[in-house]
C-alpha positions in Angstrom: 30.0 16.7 -9.9 29.4 18.2 -6.4 28.1 21.3 -8.2 25.6 19.3 -10.2 24.5 17.4 -7.1 23.9 20.6 -5.2 22.0 22.1 -8.1 19.6 19.1 -8.4 19.2 18.9 -4.6 18.4 22.7 -4.4 15.9 22.4 -7.2 14.2 19.4 -5.6 14.1 21.1 -2.1 12.7 24.4 -3.5 10.0 22.7 -5.5 9.2 20.2 -2.7 8.8 22.9 0.0 6.7 25.3 -2.1 4.4 22.4 -3.2 4.2 21.0 0.2 3.1 24.2 1.8 0.4 24.8 -0.8 -1.0 21.2 -0.7 -0.7 20.9 3.1 -2.6 24.2 3.7 -5.4 23.0 1.4 -5.6 19.7 3.1 -5.6 21.2 6.6 -8.4 23.6 5.7 -10.3 20.7 4.3 -9.8 18.6 7.4 -10.8 21.4 9.8 -13.8 22.3 7.7 -15.0 18.7 7.5 -14.6 18.2 11.3 -16.0 21.5 12.1 -19.2 20.8 10.1 -19.6 17.3 11.4 -19.0 18.1 15.0 -20.7 21.6 15.0 -17.5 23.3 16.3 -17.1 27.1 16.5 -14.3 29.1 15.0 -12.2 29.1 18.2 -12.4 25.3 18.5 -11.6 24.9 14.8 -8.5 27.1 15.2 -7.4 25.0 18.2 -7.5 21.9 15.9 -5.0 23.6 13.5 -1.7 22.3 15.0 -3.1 18.8 15.5 -4.4 18.6 11.9 -1.0 19.3 10.3 0.6 15.9 11.0 -2.6 14.2 9.7 -2.4 16.3 6.5 1.4 15.8 6.0 0.9 12.0 6.1 -0.8 12.3 2.7 0.8 15.4 1.2 4.5 14.5 1.6 4.5 11.4 -0.7 2.5 13.2 -3.4 4.6 16.4 -3.1 7.9 14.4 -3.3 6.7 12.7 -6.5 5.5 16.0 -7.9 8.9 17.7 -7.2 10.8 14.8 -8.7 8.6 14.9 -11.9 8.9 18.7 -12.2 12.7 18.9 -11.7 13.7 15.9 -13.9 11.1 16.6 -16.5 12.4 20.2 -17.0 16.0 18.9 -17.0 15.3 16.3 -19.6 13.2 18.7 -21.7 16.0 21.3 -21.7 18.5 18.6 -22.8 20.4 19.0 -19.5 20.5 15.2 -19.1 22.0 14.8 -22.6 24.5 17.5 -21.8 25.6 15.7 -18.6 26.0 12.4 -20.6 28.0 14.2 -23.3 30.5 15.3 -20.7 31.0 11.6 -19.7 29.1 12.1 -16.4 26.8 9.3 -15.4 23.1 10.2 -14.7 23.6 8.6 -11.3 25.0 11.9 -10.2 21.6 13.6 -10.7 19.5 10.6 -9.4 21.4 10.2 -6.1 20.2 13.4 -4.5 16.6 12.6 -5.4 16.9 9.1 -3.9 18.7 10.4 -0.8 16.0 13.0 -0.2 13.3 10.4 -0.8 15.0 8.1 1.7 15.0 10.9 4.3 11.4 11.7 3.6 10.5 8.0 4.0 12.0 8.1 7.5 10.1 11.3 8.2 6.9 9.7 7.0 7.2 6.9 9.6 7.8 9.5 12.3 4.9 11.7 11.0 2.6 8.8 11.0 3.5 8.1 14.6 2.9 11.7 15.6 -0.4 11.9 13.7 -2.0 8.8 15.2 -0.8 9.7 18.8 -0.3 13.4 19.4 -2.4 14.7 16.5 -5.4 12.3 17.0 -5.3 12.6 20.8 -5.2 16.4 20.5 -8.2 16.5 18.2 -10.2 14.3 20.5 -9.2 16.5 23.5 -10.4 19.6 21.6 -13.7 17.8 20.7 -14.2 16.8 24.3 -13.5 20.2 25.8 -15.8 21.8 23.2 -18.7 19.5 23.8 -20.7 22.0 25.9 -20.4 24.6 23.1 -21.3 22.0 20.5 -24.4 20.8 22.4 -25.7 24.3 22.9 -25.1 25.2 19.3 -27.0 22.1 18.0 -29.8 22.6 20.6 -30.3 26.2 19.5 -30.4 25.3 15.8 -31.8 21.8 15.7 -33.4 21.5 19.2 -31.7 18.1 19.7 -28.3 16.4 20.3 -27.8 12.7 20.1 -25.0 10.2 20.4 -24.8 6.5 21.5 -24.8 7.3 25.2 -27.4 10.0 25.6 -29.7 12.4 23.8 -31.3 15.7 24.6 -34.4 17.3 23.0 -35.6 20.8 24.0 -38.4 23.2 23.3 -36.1 26.2 23.3 -32.8 27.6 24.6 -32.7 30.8 26.6 -29.2 31.9 27.4 -27.5 29.0 29.1 -30.8 27.4 30.1 -32.6 24.5 28.3 -36.3 24.9 28.4 -38.5 21.7 28.8 -35.7 19.3 28.0 -36.1 15.5 27.5 -33.0 13.6 28.4 -32.4 10.0 27.6 -29.5 8.2 29.3 -28.3 4.8 28.0 -26.1 2.9 30.5 -25.5 -0.7 29.7 -28.9 -2.3 29.0 -30.8 0.3 31.0 -32.5 3.4 29.5 -33.5 6.2 31.7 -35.8 9.0 30.4 -35.9 12.3 32.3 -38.3 15.1 31.5 -37.7 18.5 33.3 -39.0 22.0 33.3 -35.5 23.4 32.7 -31.8 22.3 32.7 -28.3 23.6 32.6 -25.1 22.1 31.2 -21.7 22.6 32.8 -18.3 21.2 31.7 -15.9 20.2 34.4 -12.5 20.0 32.7 -10.7 19.0 35.9 -12.8 15.9 36.3 -13.4 15.5 32.5 -17.2 15.3 32.9 -20.2 17.0 31.4 -22.7 17.8 34.3 -26.4 18.1 33.6 -28.6 19.9 36.2 -32.3 19.4 35.8 -35.1 21.2 37.8 -38.7 19.9 38.4 -38.0 16.6 36.6 -39.8 13.2 36.2 -37.6 10.1 35.9 -38.7 7.0 34.1 -36.6 3.9 34.3 -37.6 0.4 33.2 -41.2 1.3 33.4 -41.0 2.9 36.8 -42.0 6.6 37.0 -40.5 8.7 39.8 -41.5 12.3 40.3 -38.6 14.4 41.6 -39.3 18.1 42.0 -35.8 18.8 43.4 -32.8 19.3 41.2 -31.4 16.2 39.6 -27.7 16.2 38.7 -26.1 13.7 36.3 -22.6 13.5 35.0 -21.3 12.0 31.7 -17.6 11.5 30.9 -16.5 13.9 28.2 -15.2 11.0 26.2 -18.7 9.7 26.0 -20.4 13.0 25.5 -18.6 13.7 22.3 -19.5 12.0 19.0 -15.9 10.9 18.5 -15.7 8.4 21.4 -13.1 5.6 20.9 -13.4 3.1 23.7 -10.4 1.1 22.6 -7.5 2.2 20.5 -7.1 0.5 17.1 -3.7 -0.9 16.3 -3.3 1.9 13.7 -3.7 4.5 16.5 -0.9 3.1 18.7 2.7 4.5 18.8 5.3 2.3 17.3 7.2 2.2 20.6 4.1 0.8 22.4 3.1 -1.9 19.9 5.6 -4.5 21.3 4.3 -4.0 24.9 0.7 -4.3 23.6 1.6 -7.5 21.8 3.2 -9.0 24.9 0.1 -8.1 26.9 -2.2 -9.6 24.2 -0.2 -12.8 24.1 -0.4 -13.1 27.9 -4.2 -12.5 27.7 -4.6 -15.2 25.0 -2.7 -17.7 27.1 -4.8 -17.0 30.2 -8.0 -17.4 28.1 -6.7 -20.7 26.7 -5.9 -22.0 30.2 -9.4 -20.9 31.4 -11.0 -22.6 28.4 -9.0 -25.8 28.9 -9.9 -25.9 32.7 -13.6 -25.3 32.1 -13.7 -27.9 29.3 -11.9 -30.5 31.5 -14.3 -29.7 34.4 -17.4 -30.1 32.2 -16.1 -33.3 30.7 -15.4 -34.8 34.1 -19.0 -33.9 35.2 -20.3 -35.2 31.9 -22.0 -31.9 31.2 -21.4 -31.9 27.5 -24.2 -29.5 26.7 -22.3 -26.7 28.4 -19.4 -27.2 25.9 -21.7 -25.5 23.3 -23.4 -23.1 25.7 -23.3 -19.3 25.9 -20.4 -19.2 28.3 -18.3 -21.3 26.0 -19.3 -19.2 22.9 -18.4 -16.1 24.8 -14.9 -17.4 25.6 -14.4 -18.4 22.0 -15.4 -15.0 20.8 -13.1 -13.3 23.2 -10.3 -15.6 22.1 -10.9 -14.9 18.4 -11.0 -11.1 19.0 -7.7 -11.2 21.0 -6.1 -13.4 18.3 -7.2 -11.0 15.6 -5.8 -8.0 17.5 -2.5 -9.8 18.1 -2.3 -10.5 14.3 -2.8 -6.9 13.6 -0.3 -5.8 16.2 2.3 -8.0 14.5 1.3 -6.5 11.1 1.3 -2.8 12.1 5.1 -2.1 12.2 5.5 -3.8 8.8 2.6 -1.8 7.4 3.9 1.6 8.6 7.4 1.0 7.3 6.0 -0.2 4.0 3.8 2.9 3.6 6.7 5.2 4.7 9.2 3.8 2.3 6.6 3.9 -0.5 7.8 7.5 -0.9 11.3 6.2 -1.8 10.1 3.6 -4.3 7.6 6.0 -6.0 10.6 8.4 -6.6 12.6 5.4 -8.0 9.8 5.1 -10.7 9.1 8.8 -11.1 12.7 10.1 -11.7 13.7 7.9 -14.6 10.2 8.0 -16.1 10.3 11.8 -16.1 13.7 11.8 -17.8 12.5 9.4 -20.5 9.3 11.4 -21.2 11.3 14.6 -21.8 8.5 17.0 -21.3 8.3 20.2 -19.1 4.6 19.7 -18.5 4.6 18.9 -14.8 1.0 17.6 -14.7 1.5 15.2 -17.7 4.7 13.8 -16.1 3.1 13.5 -12.7 0.0 11.8 -14.1 2.2 9.3 -16.0 4.3 8.6 -12.9 1.4 8.4 -10.6 -0.5 6.0 -12.9 1.6 2.9 -12.0 1.5 3.9 -8.3 -2.3 4.2 -8.4 -2.8 1.0 -10.4 -0.1 -1.2 -8.9 1.2 0.0 -5.6 -2.0 0.9 -3.7 -4.1 -2.1 -4.8 -1.3 -4.4 -3.9 -0.8 -2.7 -0.5 -4.5 -2.8 0.3 -4.8 -6.5 -0.8 -1.8 -7.6 1.2 -2.8 -5.6 4.3 -6.3 -7.2 4.2 -4.9 -10.7 3.7 -2.3 -10.2 6.5 -5.0 -8.9 8.9 -6.8 -12.2 8.3 -3.7 -14.2 8.9 -3.7 -15.6 5.4 -0.4 -14.0 4.5 2.7 -13.2 6.7 3.1 -9.5 7.9 6.1 -8.8 5.6 3.9 -9.5 2.5 2.8 -5.8 2.8 6.1 -4.9 1.1 5.0 -6.6 -2.1 3.9 -3.3 -3.7 7.2 -1.7 -2.8 9.1 -4.6 -4.3 7.1 -4.3 -7.6 7.8 -0.5 -7.7 11.5 -1.2 -7.0 11.8 -3.6 -9.9 9.9 -1.3 -12.2 12.1 1.7 -11.1 15.2 -0.4 -11.6 14.2 -1.4 -15.1 13.5 2.3 -16.0 16.7 3.5 -14.4 18.6 0.9 -16.4 17.3 2.4 -19.6 18.2 6.0 -18.5 21.8 5.0 -17.4 22.4 3.0 -20.6 21.4 5.5 -23.3 
């Protein structure tokens, strides 16, 4: 039996590794091509994205590759009557199913770790490459499109000569104020040490809130690199936090909510003592309510996030629980037919249930552990299929 176990495990690993390399390379190239086109990156910057894109690609390729390897190996074994031969020797099919489940369990743990790496090291690395390449991106778009725009500033030029911008029009947006600067020429410089994009304008006219100021001298303005890129993220989403930091973030959010509630209670009591009931529905009160609602929603998502990541990670195990017995019962060596048949219940049952429970849990309508509902359904389906394989 150890020989059979090693044989199955070797076949699974060989198929899994070959498929994983092929699928991951395609996905990484797709990610880099998409980001390169959207951000206007050059070849050097795109190549720098390569190591950061791999964890993002593996998040999606590992579960599909694990299911494909399972369907391929067990489909061929069943089509070649190897499963029947094993049963005829009085050996239970559990012997060939155990290595697949053990490997899927290990891959599920790896998926949780990969997700953590992807949303922290991978995403941060990609944002850092975008920020450090912003000068190159701006110059490339100004040469080709004569303009560059994001939510914080925009530049329009007549032409670009070397590293000089000819007759640029710069619009800066800070808070509620908009400042328009028209100059004879300008230069862009990236200061990586201070993480800023510096703009030097010569012979410029500044217009701010209707006031025009002529300034023939050189005007220098700085914009943080995080705001200069088109991928600015002012606050991390809960899905972008490391698992180890979620508990600390939840404690901070709970403290913040308590302080808000104390502030709201104190202000309400003060206004009621003064008899100023109109202020209870005023802008200040509505602002506090909105901040409290936003903080509560974030806290709910922080409580949900660990459950969601573990549920998605162990989805790899439960899809194999369905795929392995189904591939044996189909008895066909056609990998794509078996994979499609195995992926169909995952596509029609698991992902809709996962998305529905995640949305409901985010709204607080369902408890966080409800995101495991899809996994439970796959486990029951896989158990029923395995029962048939083990019995006959």
